[in-house]
N, C-alpha and C positions, 0 to 999 in steps of 0.2 A: 376115338374119332381120327387122331392123329395118326394111327395104325392104318385105318382104314384108307387116309390118304397115300400113304406106302405103297400099298396094294393096285393103285390107281399105274394105267399103262403110261409110261414114261415118254416127251418127247426127244428126239433124238437134236442134240444140241447140234447147230451148222458151224459151231466155231470149238476150235480146240484151244482147251485152257494153258495160260503162257507160265503159271505154274503148277504143274500137275503134282510135285512132291506135297504143297501144304493140301491140296484137294485128295491126295492120298492118306494124308493124315485125319483128314475129318471123316473119309469114309469109314475109316479104322475106329471101331470103337474106343479102344483103349489110348491110343495116341489123339483119339478126338478130345476124349478128357483130357489128357495131358495139357493137348493147345487149349481148352477151355479154363483149364487153370492158369496157364501161363497170361489169357487174356483178360481174365479176371485180378490176376495180382497186380496185371498194368493200371486196370481200373481201379483197384483201391489202394495206388500210391497217392492220391489227390482226395482230398475234402471238399474240391473246388468243383461246384456243378456244369460250369463250362468245360473244366479241363477233363472230367469224367468223361462228359458225352464227347469231346473232342477226341480221346482217347480209345474210346469204344469203336467209334465210326474207322480211325485209322486202321485198328486192328481187324474189323469187319472186312474193312474195302482191302485190306492186305491176303488175309486168310481165303475170302473167295474169289481174289482174283475179279473185283469188280471196275468199272468204268467210272464210278461215281457211287459213294455213300453218304447218306445224310441224316440228321435226328431233327425232329419236328414235333412243335408240339400241335394239338388240335384244341380249338377254342369254339365251343357251345355256342355261347351268347352271341358271339361276332360272326361265327362261321368262317374263320379264319384260321390258317393255320402258320405257324411260324417256323421256317428254316432257322435252326440256332447255331450249326456246326455241319461241314461237308469236308468230303475227299474227292478230288476227282484227279485221276490218272493222266485223261488226256483233254487239255485245256480246248481242244476244239470240241468235245463232246459236250460243253457247257455254252454254246453257243447252238447245239440242236435245238430247234423248236419246240420240240416235244419233252425236252430235259428241263427246262429253263425253271419251270414250278418246283423241281427238289433241289436243282444246282445252283440255286442263288440263295444265301443269307438274306432272311428278312421276311415281311409278312405276305400273304398272298390270299385272296379270295379260294373258299373250298370249291365253287364250283371248277375254278380252273385245273384241275384236277381229271376231269371228263369223268369217266365212268368209274372210278375210281372212289369217286367224292360220296357216295351216298356208304361204302362200306367205310371209309376214314370215320363217316359222321356216328356208324354203327359201333364202332373201335373192332372192326373185325380185319381179321388178315387177308391182304390182298396178293394173290399168286398170278404173276401174267408170265408166261413164255415168249411170246413175241405175238405175230398175227394170230388170230384166233379163227384159226380154220376148222379148231373141233370145239364150237362155242360150250356144247355139253359137257364134253370132259371139263373146260374151266369153272362153268358153273356147278359142278357136283366137287370139285376141290374148292370151291368158294363153300359151298355149305358143311363143308365136311371140316374145315378148318378152323377153330376158334370161334365158333360160333355164339359170340357172348353178348347181351345187352349193353349199351352204352351207359358209364354211370358219368354224374357229373363233376369235371376237374374241380380241383381247388381253386379258392378266389382269386390269389395272384396267376392262375392259368389262365382263368376264366373270363377276366379284364383284358383281353387283347386288344391293342389298339386297331380298329377297326377302321381308321382312316390311314392305316401305312401304306405308303406306294407300293404299290404291286408289281410283279411281273405281266408280260400280255397276256389276255385272257384266251388266246388262240391257242391251240394244239392241244392235247390230251397224252397220257400216259398209254395208249393202246398199241402206238407204234414200237415201245421197247420191250425186255424182258424186266418185269419188275416185282419184287419181294418186298412188301411191308408188312412189316413184323409189329404188332400193336406190343407197348410196355403201357400197362395198368398201377397204378398206383390205389394204395387202399383207401385214399382221401377222395379218390374218383377224378383224378387228373388220368389224360392220356395222351400219351406219345408213339411215335412210331419211329422204328428204324427203316430208312428207307435204303434197299440193294437195288441198283439200276445197272442193267448191262446192254451196250449200244446195239449189238445184236441180239437175235431171237438165243434163248437159252433155255436147257430146263433145267428146273431147279431139284436136286436131288432131296432125298427125305432126309440125308444126316446133316444135308445144309440148312434146311429148314429149321431141322432140332437144334442145328449148333446157333444158329440166330434165337430161338426161341429161347434156349436157355441161357444165351447171355442175356437177351431181354430182362430174365428173370432177375439174374443178378444186377442187370443195372437199375432193375427197379429198386433193389433195395440200395443201392450205391446212393441213388437218385432219394431216395426217402433219407437215408442218413445225410448226403449233402444239403439237402432242405431243411435238414432238423440242425447240421451245421449252422446253415446260413441263418435262420432263426436265431439261432443261438445270437452269433455274431453280431445281428442287426438287433436284438436284446441289448447286449452289450452296450454296443454303440450309443443305443437309445439310452442307456442307463448312464453310460459315461459323458453323453452331453447332458443328462438332467443334473448329473453328479457336477458338472463344470459350472452350469447355471448356478446350482445352490451356492457351490464354492464362492462363485461371485458376488451370489448374495449376502455371505457372511462378510465377503473382502470388504463390499461397499454397499453402501445403502443408497447410491444416486442411482435414480431409476433411468437416467438418459445412458449410462454405461453398462448398466445391467442388462437393456432391452437391446441396444446395439451388439454388443457382442453375443448375446443368445441368435438373436436373430443371422447374426455373419455365421456362427457355428451352424445353426440349420441348414444354411445356403449351402455350406459345405456338404453336411452329411448327406442332403437329398439332392445334392449336384441339381440344385436351381438356379435361374437366373433373377428373380428377385423376391426377398423377403421383406414387408413390410408389415408394421404393426400401429395400430390405429389405438389411443387411448381415447376411451368413451367417457365424455364427460357432458352431462348437462351444459347446453352451450345457447345463447339467446339468440332466438331466430333473428336474420336481417329483416330490418325493414323496408317493405319495397313499395313501389306505387306514390314515392312521392319523392319531387326531384330535387329538391333542396336537400333532403337526406342521402340522396343516392350518389350524390355529387362531393358528399364531405371528404375531407383528404385524409381520414383516418381509416375508412373500409378497408382499401389496400391492405395499410399497414398491419388493423385489425387481423385479418384475415391472413398474413403473413407470421404474425406474431403466435395465433392459434397453430398454425401449422408447425412451426418451431417446437413448440411444446407438446402436442399431442401425436405427430407422426414421426417414425422413425424407417428408416429406409437402407437396406445395403443391397450393392448392384454386381452383378459380376458382369466386367467388361466385354463386349462393348458397350451395354445398354446404360443410357444415364439413367439419371433419378426422375422419378414419376412424381416425387412429394409435391411440385407446384400444379401439376393435372390432376390430382388424384380428389376424387368427387366424396366429400365426408357423410354426403347423405345419397350415394348411390346404391342403385337398386339390391345389391348383394348386402351392402354394408346394412339396409334398412331391414332386410331379410334376415339377417343373422339376429340384428339387434330383437327382432320380434320373436322369433321360433327359438333362438338360445341354440341353435343346431348347426353342425359342420354343413359346409359344403363342397363337395366333390363335382369338378368339371374337368373333363378331359377335352374339350373343345367349345372353348366360349361362343364360337360361331352358333353353336347348335342350341346353346344355353338360351330359352325364350326370356328370361328375366334380364339379359345380356344385349340379344339382338345381336344381329348380323353386323350392321354398321353404329356400332359405338366406340365414339370418338377416344373415349378415356383410353380403352383398352387398346384401339387402333394404334396411338402415341406410343402408349406403353409397350407395344409389340407382344400384348400377353397373346398365348394361345391356349393355355390349359391352367387352371387355377384352383388351388385348393384352399378353402377359408375356415379357420378354426374361431370358436369363439373364446375367451381368456376368461373365465371364468370361476366363481368359488364362493360358496356357502349364500348360493343364488344370486349374487351379484356380479354383474359383468362388466368387467375392469376393461378389456382390450379386443379388439378384433386382431386376428392374426393372419395375413395374407401370405400364402407362397404360390409363386407364380414361375411358370415354363416360357420361355417368349423364343428357346431358339428351335421347338417343333413342339408337335402336338404330342401329349404325354397322357399314357393310361395309369394314374396312381394306384399303386399297388396298397396292398392288406399292410405291409411294414412302411410306406409312407405314410398313411394315415394314423399308424401308432404312434409313429414318432414324432409327428407332427402334434398330436394328441397329446403326449406327455411333456413335451415343450409347452404346451399351451397351460396345461395344469400347473406345472411348475412356475411357468410365468406370471398365471393368476396369484399363486402364494408369493410370490417375490414381490409384486406389484402389491399384494396386499401389506406385506411386511415394510416395504419402502414409503407407503402410505402411513401406515401407523408410527413409523420412524418420523416421518417428516410430521405429522401431526406431534409425537412429543418432541420433538426439536424445536417446533413453534410455540408450545406449551414453557420449554424451558427457555424460549431466546424472549416471550413474554415478560417469564418471571423475572430472566435477567433485564431486560429493560426497565423494570418497574426497581429494580434493585439499583441497578447503575442512577436511576432518575433521582433516586430517595438518597444513595451516596454523594449526589453531585448538590442536593438540597444541603446535605449537611456537612458537606467539605466547602462548599461555596456560596454565598447570598446573594452574587452579582445575576439578577434577573435575566441578563441578555445571554450571560452564558449558560444558564438553566434552559433556556427558551430553544436555544441554537441547537444543544445538546439532544433537546426531546426530538425536534422536528426531525435533526438528522437521523435518529434512530429510529425513530419511526417507519422514516422513507423507507430505510433498509431492509427492516425486520417485514413488513408489509409488502414489498416490493411493488412501491406506490411510485406515479411519476412525479408527484408533488405534493407537500406537507407544508401549511402555511396554517400560524396562529393570528387569528383577527382579535384586535382590542378595540371595544366600543369606546370611544373618547364622548359623545352624547348619548339623548335619549336612544336614537338608531344609528346616527353616523360612526364613524373611526375609521380605523386604517390597518392594515397589516404589518406587524411588527418584526415576523421573523417569517422565512421562507428558506424551504430545501427543495430543491428541483434538479431533474435532469435534463427539462427543456430550456431551450435556449431563452424562451421568453420570460420575462421576469413578470411576476404576478403583479408586484406592487405598483410598476408602471405602467401596467396594461389595464388595469381596471380605471374605471372612471365616476364621477359621484352618480349615484341615481341610476349606475346600469344595472344588470341582471345580477352580479355578483353582490352589489351592497342593497339590492332588494331582497336578494335572495336572504341577507343575514339579517335585515331589517325585520322579516316576514319571519324567520325562527324565532327574533328575539319577542315579537310581540303575539307570537302564536299562543301563548299561555303564562301563567304567571311562573312556571318552571319550563323553560324551554325545553323541547324534547328535542333528542336523536333524531336527525333528519340522514336518510340514506337514501341516495338515488341512483340506482343500478344503471339507467341508461336515460340522460336528458331527454331524448329523442321520444320515449315512452311516456315521461312526466310531464314534460312542455311542448305544447301544440303552438306556440305561437311564435311565428316565423321571424319576429324581431329578436323575441328572447334565443331562439336556435343559433340565430348569426350572433348574437353577443358570446354564446357558449363556444360557437366553433371560432371564434376572434380570440379567446381565451384558452381554448385547446383543453375544455372540460367535457369528457365523455360522461364519465361517472365521480358522483362527489359523497363525503361522509363527514357530516360536521356534529359534533359533539360540545356540548356548553360548557364553560368553564366558570364555575359559579361559586361566590362566595359569600355564603350565606343566601339572603336573597335576593342577591344583586348579582347579575351576570356581569362577570370581567370580560370574556369575550368567546371566541369559539377555535376550537382545534378541528382544522379542516385537512383534509385527504383527497386528492383529486386521481384519478386515472384517466390519462390525457389521449388514448389511443383506442381504446378498445373498452365495450361494458363490463362491468364487473359485479358480481353478486357477493355483497358484502354479507362474511360470517358473522353467526354470532359470538362468537369466541373473537374476531377483531373488534367488534363495535365495545365488547364487554372491557378489552384491554385499554381501548382509549376513553373511555367512561374511566377507569381507574387510573390511568393517566392525566386525565382532566383533573383528578380530584387530588393528585399529586401535584398537579404543576398550580393550581389553587391554592394548595396547600403553601407552597413555596412563594409563588406572589405574594402571600399576604406575611412572610417572616421577611422576603425582599423590603418589602413596603416599609415593615417594621424596622429593620436592619437600616435601610435610606435614611427614615428618621430619626433614627438613632443615633447614626452618623452625622446626619444635618446637625442635632444638637449637639455632639460632640466637638465638631468642628466648630461650633459658635462658642462650645466653652473652651476651647484649643485657642481661638480667635482672642477670645477676653482673657484667656489667662496669659496668651503671649504679648497683648496689650501690656496687661498687670507688668507681665514678668519685663517686658521694655520699661515702661515707666519707673519700676523700679528699681533697674541698672542705669535708666539713667539718674536717678534720684541719688543712686550711691555713686554713681560718677561725678555728679554735681556737688554731692558730699564730700568725696575726695578730694575734689578739684578746690573746693574752698577750702577745706582742710588745708591742702598743699598751699593755696595761695595763702591763707592767714599765715601758715607756718613761714613762706617765703618772705611775705611780707613783714613779719615779727624778725626773720633773719634778717632781712635788708635793714630793719629799722636797728637792730642791734649792730649789724656790722657798719653803718651808717653812725649810729652812735659812737660807738669803737671807735671808727675812724676819725671822727670830729675831735674826740677825747685825746685819742692819739696825736693827731694833726697840732693841738696846740703846745703840747710840750714839746714835740719833734721839732715846730717852727721856732720854739724858744730855743732850744738847745741848736739847731740849725743856726741860727741868728746871732747867736753867742759864741760860736766855734771860730769866727772870723778875729772877734775880738781877742779870746783866748788865744788864737796862734798868734795876733799880735804881742799880744801882753808876753807868752813864752818867750817869741824871739828878742823883743827888749830884754828879757832877764836874761837870756842867754848870753846878750851883746854885753851887757852890764857884769855877769860872771867874767866874761872873755875880758874885758877891760881892767878888772881887778886882778885877773890873774896877769896881765900884763905890768901892771902899777907894780904890784906886790908880789914878785916872783916867788917870796920865801914868808909864806903865811904861817904863823904859829902853828904848834903842834895841835893845839884845838880843832884848829879848821880843816889841820888835814886827815886828823880822823874822820872828822866830820864827812871829807870830801869822799875818803874811801870808802866812807859806810856805805852811802849813796850810790857811790859808784858813779861819779860824776860825769866821768867820760863818756860811759853808756848812757847816762840820763840823757847827756846835750844829743846825742846821735840818737836816741829812741824816740827824742819827745814829739819832733817833728814827725815820724811815723806814727806815733799814736793817734796826733792832732788830725792826720790825712784820713787814719783808718775810723776815727770817729766821725768825717765828714763822709765817706763813704758808706756808713751805715745808718746814719741819717739821710742819705738821698734814697737810700734803699727802701727806709722805713718810709719815707714821702712817698715812693713809686706803689709801696705795696698798699697805702691808704687810698690814692687814687685809683688804683684797681678797684678796691672793693667799693669805692664810690661809685665807680664807672659800671662795675656788675650788679650793684645794687639798682641803680638808676632810678631813686625814690623822686629824683626831678624831673625823669622823663618818663612816664606812668600811660601819657596819652600815647596815641600814634603819632611819629614822626620819623623823617628823614636821619637815618643814621648810617654810621661807617660798619660795616659786617664783620670787615676784617679786624676794626679793632675789638667788637666784641669778643672774637675767636681769641685774640692774642692775651685778654683780660681774664679768660676761661682756662687758657694754658698757662698762666701766671699762677691764676689758685691753685692749679695742678702739679707745677712745676715741683713740689715734693715728693708726687708720686711717680713722677718721669724721670726723677735722677737713680741714679747706681747708689744703692746702700751696701753695706755690709753683709755679704750673703747673697746678693741679689744684683744683677746686672742691671743697668737701666734700660728704658724704653725709647727706642729711636724715635723722632717727630721729623715727618717729611711733608713740608709745607709746599703748595703747588697752587698759588692765590695766581688769579687772571685779575683784569683789572675790570672793577665793577663800581658803579655809579653808587650813591647814595640810597639805601633801600628803604620806602615806606615802610614801618613796622612797630611793635611793640619792641625795644630794644630788650627790656628785662626780661621778655617772657621767651625772646629768642634765645639771650643766654642761657636762660633755663633748659631750652632744648638740646643746645651746645654741649651744657654740664652733663645731662641726662644721657647723651650718646657718648663721650669721652669718659664719662665715667665707668658705663657699661664697658667699654672697649678695653681701658685699664685692668678691669675686673675679670674679663675672659683672658688676657693675655696673664696676667698674674697666676690666675689657675690654671692655666694650659703649662707654664712653667713649672709648675711645682708635681707634674708628670716628667718633666726632661731634665737631662744632666748637664752641667753648667756646660761641658764641650759641646753639647748640642743647641744650646742656646747662643751660644760664640758664632756656630756654624751658622744659624738661621736667627741673628737677633730679632727679638720682639720690635716690632714697627708700626707705630700709627700713621697714617697717611691724612692730609686735609687735602682737597682741591676744591677750587672755586672759578665757577664760569658764568659769563653773561651771556643768555643766550637772547640774542636779538631777534625781533618778528615784526612786521609790519604792523603799523598803525601804533599803540600804546600796550601791546602785549608781549614786552619783552619781561623776561624769567631769569632769576639768579637760580643755580645748581649750586649746593654745598654737597660734596661727597666726601664721608667719613669713615676708614676703612681701616682695618687691622690684619692680620697675617695669623692670627691666632687658629682655634681648631675649626670653625665655621659653625653654622647654625643647621642640624637636623630641621628636616621638613616638617616634621610634624607640632616642633616647637616654633618654626619661622611663621606657622599660620595662626600663633597665637601669641605671638610678640606683642601686639598694640592692646588686650584685650586686657581691661580692669583686674586687677590683684594677681593677674598672671607672672609668676616670679620662679625661674629653678636655680634661685640662690637657697641657701641655708637659712632658716628660721632667723628671723634678726638679723640678718642683713640686707634683705630688700623687702621693699612692701609690695612691689607688682604694680606701682602708680605710675612711675618715673616714663615709660614709653606710652604708657597711654593717655598720659595728660600731654606729653609732647606731640602725641598723636592730633590731639584735638586744638594744641596751641599752632599746628602747622594748619588744619584746619580752618580754625579761626583766621590766619592768614591769607585764606585760599589759593592754598597750596597741595601739595602731597608729601609722604614722606614714603619710601618703601627700602625692605631690606632685600639685599641679593648676597647671596650666601649659598655654598656647596660646603657638604662636609669633606673636612681638610683642608679647605681654599680659602679660610678664613669668612671675612663679613664685610661688608659696606653698606653702610646705612646713607640714601641718597634725599638732600631734601631739594625740593624745588616750590621757589615762592616767587610771584609775580614784584615788579619792582614799585609798581604803584597799586595801593590798594583803591584807591577812591577813581573815580572817572574824571572828578574835576581837580584833582592834585595837580599843581603845579610844580616837576620838578625840575629843580635848582641845576645848575649846571654841574654835571659829573665831576667829583674831585676823584677822576680815576688815579690812582695809585695801584702799585704792584710791592707787594710785602714780601719780601723773602724768607726763606728760612733761617 
């Protein structure tokens, strides 16, 4: 057929070729073959379809010296042609009215091609050499060349955009020299190489054959490029699916998986919006009731639902459309009902959406592809892929990629749900173990209840969890509450309101109250007063489980949802029932523990009272023994002093006579010596033997020493009598300084220096004191105990020091008295007795006045001295304290009132200042 074409008479061209060299190569078969191989090599340098077509167009335009050359696809279903690439030698050529359809890249209606439209629709070659003066010749050419039927193009070429802006419909191709060579694929698609000349031109057989041979090679290149494109898209699809799989493996967080997946899908398909809607049974909104429509939680419920079930990714500048998304829209309902994908190239032409759809207008959606996300016969979600910037014809690759992503997302959602269920089961078991551990670790009921409510609220994701305890037959109170709301249920509920009535009804509903689950109070209660009460308490859904102890109901475990209805799952109810059983055991154990603690406290109190009574008895016994001991000692001292006092008085009374007699005898001897200066040998021998001269000198000294000794004995006896105070057993006014001095006189032997031991310095700082109303003997005992302990401490301290250290820092006891005058009759006297010993540690100082406490060796102390002293000072309505720091010595401070009785008449104070 082509050979017949070559025999037809040729039309003489009216213009000469600008590149005759290339034209000559085409006319020469050998050179044409070389030129063809060169062009084919250029084409095969790339596997990108657009590059291949553009290279072919460029080479043909150059070889044939064309004013314009382009490649176009023909779409049978939409009867459109798409110019995908072009080459124009002269820009003014593209402005010519008749050349626009083939010189402008884009979509054009088929009829704009004029008389060539029918041939293009049939896949035939079109040859035009200019104005058709010989129409019979052109018709014969058309019939002879490539007269083959038109086959269906592949799906991706059949679905051209039938609303794409096109060039003007005016003008035809009849005014030009045109050559349109079809490029047909085995799959049925049709393309055309369009060769255009501004002026009339005769197409030679070699030129037509050259373009046809290029068309054959181009068909192979297009087929391989399409295969390469399919492989690339398949790899992209698998890569995207693998990324979703990896995300599923890395995280079971559903929000993360879905958000990242639709973001990647948005980039892969180059769309403007990707949204996924998790399909879940949801309570239908209650309408037709004014009270219910105006409740505060409707808006919050919708926002919370959208936050949990809708995820969207948008390409700027398009904003999020979640707030305007209709979860019950027509496409959503159709997808749920049919479980099939929805492909919409132009939403305005879809009857289900309509031309004036507010949701689609706000979101600026022009094309949409909707995929059901389902697995194992269950619909998990719906995937919405929307194009907003332009109307889009969804290709087969687009659908395959979206379908693959939807299938993988279904698996991911299913795995995430299984993981969430497993996690919830583990969390429930963990909660039960935690409550059990708290029951074993602590028996404090408030701690157990507080921990339980907190853990239950976190596990169930509820807004409020409370425990209600029945105190009477029906009345009770909320004992523990854990809530995210600012409203405190314990303070908000009132007696006999809906909450109390609900609890009472549940208690009286049966012998064993059943679990009460309310998914929506609006569907359970129709009473406006009840609904207003629940609205005030911010309760939309509730679940209450009884806490029973045997046949008696202790209280209720209550869970509230404040902002939206909630369908309570069987697993949640079973969890609360198990927890209620655990709490019942914990409450029983806590009550037993409280009862045992109360009994233990009572027993401890009784034991403490008995111990205190025993301690007081021991102290009293010790004090009685000490008092008896001191009384016996006083009687002994008084008796000894009395017995000593008589002979001492006898001796002291006769010393004056003996002294006189001795003086008289010495005078007599002196007179004899004067009268008889020469006594006989016998007398001289006796005088020499008795050393008369020394005797005369020493005799007065001996008598004087005896007198001093007698005086000392009299003073000691008087001190013993004053210290014992047997004649002053009753409270009376006494001279405190005299008692201190008498005590020091008795202890004088321990204060003086001894062989190998340096003495203890005594420093007195006596103030002017009045006579003190007291028990003198008891106060003397206190002074004796404190001074004795001070001397013992210094002696023990000196044992660890050298003589040189003692001389540098000699041991010292200081005694200071002070009269503290106050208004009225509250004058007090302070006695401070201190030493410069090693001091007293804090742990010993805290027990100084405890009965039987001593730091001395066994046999050296009874531990009663300071304890009895403390009791004596308390008996005098005074106080005694020890001030000491380790290494700083110790000081005992005694403070007693001047008067003990309110009616005591204080004699005129005999003020005195006794020096050291």
